[in-house]
N, C-alpha and C positions, 0 to 999 in steps of 0.2 A: 141734508141727512150725511151727505162725507163732511161738507166743512166742522157740520159742528161737532163730530171726530175728533178734530184737529184744533179746537177751542182750545185745549189743553197746553198743549203745543204750537207756540208762534213761532215759531222757524218752518214750521212743517205746514201753516196757515199762510203764512207768506210763501212760500216756495209756490206751494198747490192755486195758489189764487194766480204769478205767475205764470204757474203751467198752464192755465187751463184760457188763461183770458191772452197771453200777448203770442204775437205769431214771428216764428223766427224768420231773421231774414239776413242771408248769408249772399255772395257777391255770385250774384246769375255768371253762369259759362257764354261768355261774349268772342262768339266766333270770328267775328271779326279784329279783334287783336290778336288771337289766335296766329302762329310762327307758322308755314305749309305743310310742316310735320309732323307739328303739335293736332294740327286741324285733323288733315289725317289721318294721327290715331284714337281722334272722336270718332268720325266718320266709321274703326275698324270695331271700335266699344261700339258703336251701335248697332254694326252691321252681325257681330258676333255671341255679341251678348243678349241670355234669354231673361235673366232677372235682373241683374245687375245695373246696367247699362242708364236708366233714370236715377237711383238711389248716389252712382257713384258721384254724376254730375251734379247731385244737389249738396256733396260735402264742400267747407271751404279749401278754397283757393290750391294752395301750394299740396294739402295733403289729395287734393283731389285729380291734381294729372298723376301724383308719386302712383296711387292704388290702382288710375288709368292702366300707366304703363306695366303694373303690378301684375292685375288683368290681363295684358295684350299677351306681356312674356306666359305666363303662366296656361295660356290660347294657346297659343305657340306648342310649347314643348305638350300639351296636351294632344295635340293634334299630329303629332310626331307620335305619339302612343296607341291611338285611333286608330292609326293608317295600315287594315294591313296588310294592305299588298307589299308593304317595304321588306325587306328581307330582313330575318333575326342578325344575320351581320351585319347587317346596314341600320338597324332601327336603335339595338344596344349601346355601340359604342355615339349614335346618334344623343338619344337621352342622357347619357354621363357626362358629357363634355357640352352638352345646348349650353350651360352658361356661361361658355368663354363668349359663346357668338356673341351678348350683349354689349360688349368691350368691340366689338368690330362692326363697326358701322356698312361695310360692304358686303357681309353676308346673308342671303337667303337663299331657300331651295322649292325647287322648281319639281320639283318630280312628286310634288303630294295627291292625291286620288280625294280627299277627306271635301266635305263642304267648308270647312273652316280654313282652308291652304292656302286665303289670299291674304291671311296674320303670318305663314312664311314667307311666301312669295314678294309681298313687302316688309319684309322684320326691319332691313333697313331704315325704314319712317321709325318703325320701334324705337330699334337702338341710338338712332339718332338720338330721341329725344330719354333715351333713357342715360346719353352721356350729358346731358342738361342739367338732370336732376339732383339734388346735393347729394353729396359722397353718406350722408344719414341714410338714405333711400335707398342709394344703387348697392352699397353693405348689405342691407336686408336684403334686395330681389335676388341678388347674386346666390345670396347662403343658401336661400332657399329654392331658389332656381334647384343648384346645384344638389342638394339632398333631394329631390321630388323625384327629378328622373332619376339619382342611382334607386329610390326607393319603388321610381315605376319597373324597373327591371325585374323588383324579387317576383311579383306576383306576374309579368306580363303574360307569360303562358301555363300559369298556374293559378285552380281557384283556393282562397281559404276554404281550409276544412272546420278549422275549431274559430271559439269568439274570440280568442286570441290571436288568431292571424285574421280576425276583421276587423278585430281595430287596430291594429298594426295597417292595414291596406287600409284602413280610411281614415290612419292617419298620414301613410304618406302621400291619399289624394284630397284632404280636408281638413284634417288635421294640420300639418304645415303652411295649406293659406290660412286656418285661423292664428296660429303660432305668426305668420309674415305680416298680415294686417294690424293685429296688436302691438305687432313692432312697430311698425306705420303709426301708429296713432300716437304713441308713446314718444317716437322723435318727431312730430309735429308740435310737439307739446302742448296741444290739443287734453291729452290724458295724459295722467299721472304714469310717472314710470313702471308702475307696479303694474298694469298693465299689459305692459311689453315685457316685464320682466315674468310676470306668474306664465309662462310656460305650458305648466299645465292642465291651468284651465281652460287660456286660448285650447288648447287639444283639444278637452272635450267636448269647447263649444265647435269644434270646428266636425267632431266627430257627430252631435248632436246635429247639429243641418247636414252632415250627409245619408243621417241613418232619417232624415224626415221618409224619405222615397221607402223604406220598412213601414213605417207610421203609416202611411197613405195604402200602403197594401196588407195590410194586420189583418184584416177579413181572408184576405185567400190565401195567408201563409199559414191561419190558424184550423182553413179550413185539413189544410196537407198538410197538416201534424208540423207544421214548423214554428218556432216562436224568440218573435228577435228585436220584440218590444225592449229596445232603448233606454228604459226609466232612470237608469242609472246617472244618467248624463244632466239630466235636468237641473239640480240645484246647484250643478257647476254653472250653468245656465241663465239662473237664476242671478246666482253672485258673481257672475262675467256682468253683466247688463247693470248691476248694481254698481256695479265703481265710473260708469260711463256717464260724463257727464256732461259731453258738446253733443247738441241735440242733432244734429248732423250724422254724429259716427254711431249714435244709439239709433235713431232712424235706420240710418244702413245695417247695422246688426240686425234691429228687431223685427223689420217689416217685409225683407224681399222672401226672406225663405219658404216661408207662410204660405203670403202671397198668392204667389208664382206658377205652388205644387197644384191651387186647387184646379181637377179639370175643367174645361169648361161646360163638359156635357152633363157633369155631376147636377143631379136636379135639386142639390142643396148648393149651389156655387156658386149661384149669386145671393143667398142671403149671406154666408159667411166673405163673401169677397166687403161685401157691406160693413159687417163687423167690425174687418180688422180698417177696412177704409176710415171707418169712426174712429178704430183705435190710434189711426196713424195721425188723424186732425187731433187727436189730446197730446200728443210726444211733442208739438209745435209750439216753441217757448223762443221769447228772442235771448234766456235766460240762460247759463248752468244749472242743470240739477246741484242744487246747492243744502239739499234737507239732508240735514245731520246723519238720520239714520237710512236715507235711501231709499226711503219707502216708497218717491215717485215713479221710479224707472220702475221697479217693482209692478204697482200697479199697473202699467201697461203692460207689462213683458207676460206676468199672469192671466191677462185677460188677452193677447195675441194666442199662449196654451190654450187654455180653456178653448177659445174660438175655433182652434185646428183641431182640440181634442171631440166638442160638437160635432163640430164637420165629418170628423172619423167618425163618431157613432150615427150619425144620421142617414150615413152614408150607407156603413153594416147594417141598420136594418131595413134600409127599403131595398139594399142589395136583397136580402136574407127575402124579401117579403116579394118581388120580382122572381125571382127561384121559384117561394112557396104558389105564385098565383099563373106561373110557368106551364108545374106538376100538376095542379087541376081541372088545366085548360088541357 
């Protein structure tokens, strides 16, 4: 039935057949060919990443290294922010000047008590590989690191009060990540320049991913009189994903933030994970997304969101039923 709908649009039909039947083959990460410092960076990535390790390593070669270092740098910065044992007079200057450590291959920090402290203790490994990146990647990573470090100090000891405050906080901790990744995608020439230039859209993409935590807790929020459903970002996410051409970049953007936020103890987790895994399989192709109307990425992005929303409603109904059964007993 889906094929029939596209018979009147030959360009879409051709792309759809390739999209569904071809398998994407990028260069696999060969640890034997890595330098000792780069190999250690990927080991740190595997140890510290909760959601991104697998999809980062599926990216194309040069972009893969840049995104890996970008992640580790921000993980180190975030580790400083999360460490509540650091006094304010020490933490704030560290956050504001952290980007300068990227060019100092000897700098490290051995006083953290956070679980991911290894990225600070072994930061010379990260900075060494940062310095080996092309300057176009270095400039992006350094700029985002500086802006994020400054932004983290704004809400370090205060909580957002208004939705404007909340969006500003999410911009610092997630929107800048979206902007940085988009600029890296464009710098690699795997994506059009517009992906990196449109910072408003990239920021909105980051805010949406950050707010999936709010979507996950929507039932609890409603029961307590709070309403934080971030539906205003969904059109931006669809538009952003429709611009992505490279299959590995599309998978990186579309898959992990929903799939890895499904609690394993939720009764609908297996069913929802199965739906999303099937969506992931449908994104595999060895060709760029060439449909002139960009419908193909939209199909998958819509299916991902529908899967997440269906899971949320299923979880909400199940929770209400459990509460009802408990009150009856």
